C-alpha positions as CSV (number, residue, x, y, z in Angstrom):
1,M,10.1,-23.1,24.6
2,S,10.8,-25.9,27.3
3,A,8.3,-28.6,28.3
4,S,8.9,-27.7,31.9
5,P,6.7,-24.8,33.2
6,K,9.4,-23.9,35.7
7,V,12.0,-23.4,33.0
8,N,9.5,-21.3,31.0
9,M,8.8,-19.2,34.0
10,E,12.5,-18.5,34.5
11,A,12.7,-17.5,30.7
12,L,9.8,-15.0,31.3
13,E,11.5,-13.5,34.3
14,E,14.7,-13.1,32.3
15,A,12.7,-11.3,29.5
16,E,11.2,-9.2,32.2
17,R,14.5,-8.0,33.5
18,I,15.7,-7.3,29.9
19,M,12.7,-5.2,29.1
20,S,12.4,-3.5,32.5
21,N,16.0,-2.4,32.3
22,S,15.6,-1.2,28.6
23,T,12.2,0.5,28.5
24,L,12.9,3.2,31.0
25,S,16.2,4.1,29.3
26,Q,14.3,4.6,25.9
27,S,14.1,8.3,25.3
28,D,10.7,8.3,23.9
29,C,9.3,6.3,26.8
30,V,11.1,8.6,29.3
31,A,9.6,11.6,27.5
32,L,6.1,9.9,27.6
33,L,6.3,9.3,31.4
34,N,7.9,12.6,32.1
35,N,5.0,14.4,30.3
36,V,2.3,12.8,32.7
37,T,0.8,15.2,35.2
38,T,-1.6,12.9,37.0
39,K,-1.8,9.5,38.3
40,F,-0.9,7.3,35.2
41,R,-2.6,4.0,34.3
42,L,-1.9,1.7,31.3
43,W,-5.1,2.6,29.5
44,D,-4.0,6.3,29.7
45,A,-0.9,5.7,27.5
46,S,-2.6,6.5,24.2
47,F,-3.8,9.7,25.8
48,W,-0.6,10.9,27.0
49,A,1.2,9.7,24.0
50,H,-1.3,12.0,21.9
51,R,-0.5,14.9,24.2
52,L,3.3,14.4,23.9
53,D,3.0,14.2,20.1
54,A,1.1,17.6,20.3
55,S,3.7,19.3,22.4
56,Q,6.6,18.0,20.2
57,N,4.9,19.1,16.9
58,S,3.9,22.6,18.1
59,T,5.7,24.8,15.6
60,E,5.2,28.2,13.8
61,Q,3.5,26.1,11.0
62,N,1.5,24.1,13.5
63,P,0.8,26.5,16.4
64,G,-2.1,24.6,17.8
65,G,0.3,21.6,18.4
66,E,-2.0,19.0,16.9
67,P,-0.5,15.6,16.4
68,E,0.3,14.7,12.8
69,D,-2.3,12.6,11.0
70,F,-0.5,10.1,8.7
71,R,-3.6,8.4,7.5
72,N,-3.6,10.6,4.3
73,Y,-0.4,8.8,3.3
74,F,-1.8,5.3,3.6
75,T,-4.6,4.4,1.3
76,L,-5.9,0.9,1.2
77,S,-5.0,0.3,-2.4
78,R,-1.5,1.5,-1.8
79,V,-0.9,-0.5,1.3
80,L,-2.2,-3.7,-0.4
81,S,0.1,-2.9,-3.3
82,G,3.1,-2.8,-0.9
83,A,2.1,-6.0,1.0
84,F,1.6,-7.9,-2.2
85,A,4.9,-6.5,-3.7
86,L,6.7,-7.8,-0.6
87,L,5.3,-11.3,-1.3
88,N,7.0,-11.1,-4.7
89,R,10.2,-9.7,-3.3
90,L,10.5,-12.4,-0.6
91,W,9.1,-15.4,-2.2
92,G,8.3,-14.7,-6.0
93,M,4.6,-15.2,-5.4
94,H,2.0,-12.8,-6.8
95,V,-1.6,-12.0,-6.0
96,V,-4.5,-11.5,-8.5
97,E,-7.8,-10.1,-7.5
98,S,-11.0,-11.9,-8.9
99,V,-13.1,-9.4,-10.7
100,H,-15.1,-10.9,-13.4
101,D,-15.0,-14.5,-11.7
102,K,-15.4,-13.4,-8.2
103,P,-17.2,-16.0,-6.1
104,Q,-20.3,-15.3,-4.0
105,V,-19.4,-13.3,-1.0
106,W,-21.4,-12.3,2.3
107,H,-21.0,-8.6,2.0
108,P,-20.4,-6.2,-1.1
109,D,-17.2,-5.0,0.5
110,V,-15.5,-8.4,0.6
111,R,-12.9,-9.0,-2.1
112,H,-11.4,-12.4,-3.3
113,Y,-7.7,-13.0,-4.3
114,R,-5.8,-15.8,-5.8
115,L,-2.2,-16.5,-4.8
116,F,0.2,-17.9,-7.3
117,N,3.8,-19.0,-7.3
118,D,4.8,-18.2,-10.9
119,S,1.9,-19.9,-12.8
120,Q,1.0,-22.5,-10.0
121,L,-2.0,-21.8,-8.0
122,L,-1.3,-22.0,-4.2
123,G,-4.7,-21.2,-2.9
124,S,-7.1,-18.2,-2.6
125,F,-8.5,-15.8,0.2
126,F,-11.3,-13.6,0.9
127,F,-10.5,-10.1,2.5
128,D,-13.2,-8.4,4.6
129,P,-11.6,-5.1,5.1
130,Y,-14.0,-2.6,6.7
131,A,-15.6,-2.2,10.0
132,R,-19.5,-2.4,10.1
133,P,-22.3,-2.8,12.6
134,N,-22.5,-6.4,14.1
135,K,-19.0,-7.2,12.9
136,S,-16.3,-8.1,15.4
137,S,-13.7,-5.3,15.6
138,A,-10.8,-8.0,16.0
139,S,-8.6,-8.7,13.2
140,R,-8.2,-12.3,12.4
141,T,-7.5,-14.9,9.7
142,Y,-8.9,-18.4,9.6
143,S,-9.0,-21.5,7.4
144,L,-12.3,-21.8,5.3
145,V,-11.1,-24.9,3.2
146,K,-7.9,-27.0,3.7
147,R,-5.7,-28.3,0.9
148,S,-6.8,-32.0,0.2
149,E,-5.9,-34.6,-2.4
150,V,-9.1,-36.7,-1.8
151,H,-11.8,-34.1,-1.3
152,D,-11.8,-32.3,-4.7
153,H,-14.8,-32.7,-7.2
154,W,-12.5,-34.1,-9.8
155,P,-10.2,-37.1,-9.7
156,N,-6.5,-36.8,-9.5
157,K,-6.8,-33.1,-8.7
158,V,-5.9,-31.3,-5.3
159,R,-8.5,-29.2,-3.6
160,Y,-6.8,-25.8,-3.0
161,P,-7.0,-24.2,0.3
162,V,-9.0,-21.1,0.9
163,A,-8.6,-18.6,3.9
164,V,-10.5,-15.6,5.2
165,M,-8.8,-12.4,6.2
166,V,-10.6,-9.9,8.3
167,T,-9.7,-6.4,9.3
168,S,-11.6,-3.4,10.8
169,I,-10.6,-0.5,8.8
170,V,-12.7,2.7,8.9
171,P,-14.8,2.7,5.8
172,P,-14.2,5.3,3.2
173,E,-16.0,8.4,2.9
174,S,-18.1,9.0,-0.3
175,G,-15.7,9.9,-3.0
176,K,-12.6,9.3,-1.1
177,P,-10.3,6.3,-0.7
178,A,-10.1,4.2,2.5
179,L,-7.4,5.6,4.8
180,L,-5.4,3.6,7.3
181,D,-3.5,4.6,10.3
182,I,-0.1,3.0,11.0
183,M,-1.8,0.3,13.4
184,D,-4.1,-0.7,10.6
185,V,-1.2,-1.0,8.3
186,Q,0.5,-3.3,10.7
187,N,-2.6,-5.3,11.2
188,L,-3.0,-5.9,7.5
189,F,0.6,-7.2,7.0
190,H,0.1,-9.4,10.2
191,E,-3.0,-11.0,8.9
192,L,-1.6,-11.5,5.5
193,G,1.4,-13.4,7.1
194,H,-1.2,-15.8,8.6
195,V,-2.8,-16.1,4.9
196,I,0.5,-17.1,3.7
197,Q,0.8,-19.8,6.2
198,H,-2.4,-21.2,5.5
199,L,-2.1,-21.3,1.7
200,V,1.7,-22.0,1.1
201,N,1.7,-25.2,3.0
202,Q,1.8,-28.2,0.5
203,E,0.4,-30.8,2.8
204,S,-2.4,-32.4,1.2
205,Q,-3.9,-34.5,4.0
206,A,-6.6,-32.4,5.2
207,L,-6.4,-33.4,8.8
208,I,-2.8,-32.2,9.1
209,A,-2.8,-29.4,6.3
210,G,-2.3,-25.8,6.9
211,T,-1.4,-24.6,10.2
212,T,-3.0,-27.7,11.9
213,T,0.2,-29.2,13.3
214,L,2.0,-26.0,13.9
215,P,3.0,-25.6,17.4
216,L,1.8,-22.7,19.5
217,D,5.4,-21.6,20.1
218,L,5.6,-20.7,16.5
219,F,1.9,-20.0,15.6
220,E,2.3,-16.2,15.4
221,M,5.7,-16.3,14.0
222,F,5.1,-15.6,10.3
223,A,2.3,-13.1,10.9
224,T,4.7,-11.1,13.3
225,F,7.6,-11.6,10.9
226,Y,5.4,-9.9,8.0
227,E,4.1,-7.3,10.3
228,L,7.8,-6.2,11.0
229,W,8.2,-5.4,7.3
230,A,5.3,-3.0,7.4
231,T,7.5,-0.4,9.0
232,E,10.8,-1.1,7.1
233,D,12.1,1.8,5.3
234,S,11.7,0.6,1.7
235,I,8.4,-0.7,2.3
236,L,7.1,2.5,4.0
237,R,8.5,4.5,1.1
238,M,6.7,2.3,-1.4
239,M,3.3,2.7,0.3
240,A,3.3,6.1,1.8
241,Q,2.0,8.9,-0.5
242,D,-0.5,11.8,0.4
243,Y,-3.6,10.8,-1.6
244,K,-4.4,14.6,-2.0
245,T,-0.9,16.2,-2.8
246,H,0.8,13.0,-4.1
247,A,3.7,14.1,-1.7
248,L,6.0,11.3,-0.5
249,L,6.7,10.7,3.0
250,T,9.8,12.8,3.8
251,A,12.6,11.4,6.0
252,D,11.7,13.8,8.8
253,K,8.0,12.8,8.7
254,Q,8.9,9.0,8.7
255,K,11.1,9.7,11.7
256,R,8.2,11.2,13.6
257,L,5.9,8.4,12.4
258,M,8.2,5.8,13.7
259,Q,8.6,7.7,17.0
260,A,4.8,7.6,17.5
261,V,4.9,3.8,16.7
262,R,7.8,3.2,19.1
263,R,6.6,5.3,22.0
264,T,4.3,2.9,23.9
265,R,5.5,-0.5,22.4
266,P,7.9,-1.4,25.3
267,L,5.0,-0.6,27.9
268,L,2.6,-2.7,25.9
269,T,5.1,-5.5,25.5
270,L,5.5,-5.6,29.3
271,E,1.7,-5.9,29.5
272,Q,1.9,-9.0,27.3
273,L,4.7,-10.2,29.5
274,Y,2.4,-9.7,32.5
275,F,-0.4,-11.7,30.8
276,A,2.1,-14.6,30.1
277,K,3.4,-14.6,33.6
278,M,-0.1,-14.5,35.2
279,D,-1.4,-17.2,32.9
280,L,1.5,-19.6,33.5
281,S,1.6,-19.0,37.3
282,L,-2.1,-19.7,37.6
283,H,-1.4,-23.1,36.2
284,L,1.9,-23.6,37.9
285,D,1.8,-22.5,41.5
286,Y,-1.4,-20.7,42.6
287,K,-3.1,-22.2,45.4
288,A,-6.2,-20.4,46.8
289,N,-6.2,-19.9,50.6
290,A,-7.3,-17.5,53.2
291,T,-4.4,-15.1,52.6
292,E,-4.0,-15.5,48.8
293,T,-6.9,-15.0,46.5
294,I,-6.9,-14.8,42.7
295,F,-7.0,-11.1,43.2
296,T,-4.0,-10.8,45.4
297,H,-2.1,-13.2,43.2
298,R,-2.8,-11.1,40.1
299,Q,-1.8,-7.9,42.0
300,K,1.5,-9.5,43.0
301,V,2.3,-10.5,39.4
302,A,1.3,-7.1,38.1
303,N,3.4,-5.3,40.6
304,D,6.4,-7.6,39.9
305,T,6.2,-7.0,36.2
306,L,4.6,-3.7,35.2
307,L,6.2,-0.3,35.3
308,I,2.8,1.5,35.5
309,P,0.9,1.3,38.8
310,Y,-1.8,-1.4,38.4
311,S,-5.4,-0.7,39.5
312,T,-6.9,-3.0,42.0
313,N,-10.3,-2.6,40.2
314,N,-9.0,-4.2,37.0
315,C,-10.4,-7.6,36.3
316,D,-8.4,-8.3,33.2
317,F,-8.2,-12.0,33.9
318,C,-12.1,-12.2,33.5
319,S,-11.6,-11.4,29.9
320,L,-8.2,-13.3,29.5
321,V,-10.1,-16.3,27.9
322,H,-6.7,-17.9,26.8
323,T,-6.2,-18.9,30.3
324,F,-9.5,-20.7,30.9
325,G,-10.6,-23.5,28.5
326,H,-8.6,-22.2,25.5
327,Q,-5.7,-23.9,23.5
328,Y,-3.3,-21.3,24.9
329,A,-4.1,-22.2,28.4
330,S,-0.5,-22.0,30.3
331,T,1.1,-21.2,27.1
332,Y,0.1,-17.5,26.6
333,Y,3.7,-16.9,26.6
334,S,4.0,-18.4,23.0
335,Y,2.9,-15.1,21.7
336,L,6.1,-13.5,23.0
337,W,8.1,-16.5,21.9
338,S,6.7,-16.3,18.4
339,E,7.7,-12.6,18.4
340,T,11.2,-13.6,19.5
341,H,11.5,-16.1,16.4
342,A,10.0,-13.5,14.2
343,S,12.5,-10.8,15.4
344,D,15.2,-13.1,14.9
345,A,14.3,-14.1,11.3
346,M,14.0,-10.5,10.4
347,G,17.4,-10.0,12.0
348,Y,18.8,-12.6,9.5
349,F,17.5,-10.5,6.6
350,E,18.9,-7.4,8.2
351,E,22.3,-9.2,8.6
352,M,22.2,-10.5,5.0
353,G,21.5,-7.0,3.6
354,I,17.8,-6.0,3.6
355,S,18.2,-3.5,0.6
356,N,19.8,-6.2,-1.6
357,D,16.9,-7.7,-3.5
358,T,19.0,-10.7,-4.7
359,Q,19.9,-11.6,-1.1
360,V,16.3,-11.0,0.1
361,R,14.9,-13.5,-2.5
362,A,17.6,-16.1,-1.7
363,L,16.9,-15.9,2.0
364,G,13.2,-15.8,1.4
365,N,13.5,-18.9,-0.8
366,K,15.3,-20.7,2.0
367,M,12.6,-19.8,4.4
368,A,9.9,-21.0,2.3
369,A,11.7,-24.4,1.4
370,V,12.5,-25.0,5.3
371,L,9.6,-23.5,7.1
372,L,6.8,-22.7,4.8
373,N,6.3,-25.3,2.1
374,D,6.3,-28.3,4.2
375,G,5.1,-26.6,7.5
376,M,6.6,-27.0,10.8
377,S,5.4,-30.1,12.9
378,S,5.1,-29.9,16.7
379,T,7.8,-32.4,17.1
380,D,10.8,-30.8,15.1
381,A,9.8,-27.1,14.7
382,E,12.8,-25.8,16.6
383,S,15.3,-27.9,14.6
384,Q,13.6,-26.7,11.5
385,Y,14.1,-23.1,12.6
386,V,17.9,-24.0,13.4
387,K,18.2,-25.4,9.8
388,F,16.9,-22.1,8.6
389,R,18.8,-19.7,10.7
390,G,22.0,-21.8,11.2
391,R,21.7,-21.6,15.0
392,P,19.0,-21.6,17.7
393,V,16.8,-18.6,18.1
394,S,18.4,-15.6,20.0
395,K,16.7,-12.8,21.9
396,E,19.2,-10.3,20.5
397,H,17.0,-8.9,17.7
398,F,13.8,-9.1,19.8
399,V,15.3,-6.7,22.3
400,K,16.7,-4.6,19.4
401,H,13.3,-4.4,17.8
402,L,11.8,-3.5,21.1
403,V,14.0,-0.8,22.5
404,F,15.3,0.5,19.0
């Protein structure tokens, strides 16, 4: 965004107006809020969404009104196949799992893959899929080894990058495949987007290789872009199959699945906006005095931003480590700004014809050439994006993907 904090705050306030005006007009969100019978807090959203799903799915065949469980449709093997197939569809890349030549790993569940562009090795990554005791529940991807032209064991050879991709999928029961809910599917695609950023960049100077010089404004762009594909119609149809009956996901079931995904997204995005505004305002204009404490300041930002009443007992800023001593301090808004770029890039594919494989590959190659292969430096990232998109980023597709 802008180098001026005040300009960035104005942009956040504009985003707030757009989302506030759109969120309550979304039918799914209206149904959610109308279904509430008690005082509603943000942390209650999942419970009431569950209740609403139950009431809407109460039929003669399902008299108990239990919400549908779509996990049977998403086995880890099929989701990985879909995610890897998308790599090929977009950029012509393919993934090969290391079986007989698997390097040493820290847990038996960890897998190792190599990423190729035709016959060219781009790098490799470890995948630690399952939740287990003493393992963080947060999904994340990080660089283990960076590409380097001087640190390889052999002369005139490039050391290939290595990344680690971590998720917290529920481990499979004995004799059954690992099953994912739709959030697991989205997280897997998101983290694989980060892997691509780490491995595809061709910079061979270790100090600036990978995502080192990528500006925070665009740090989450490729991960979010890849995540958006997880719920695209053709990708869903490719992945979703009941592992017991082999039945495919019908159009009606897919519609209900997407309703469940979309129902709380605007509310949760508003919460992200609140975090961004609170973070920036604390660095920009907060001054402690007898009448304004950090608590009253937080309450004012929350009341101005969130649609759901905010509890005075909430101390979320104590856990918002990005605001204090983190690289995202005063720039938490970059999460939303990255999402804006990701939605705009996805919109480009939609405009060009998302079902046309030839167009998708051509546009994917353009994205790789302009944004991925050489990376995006902190000085000209926006101009590189303009070169790819043909114009500056627009909020149109972000709003479209938000309010559907």
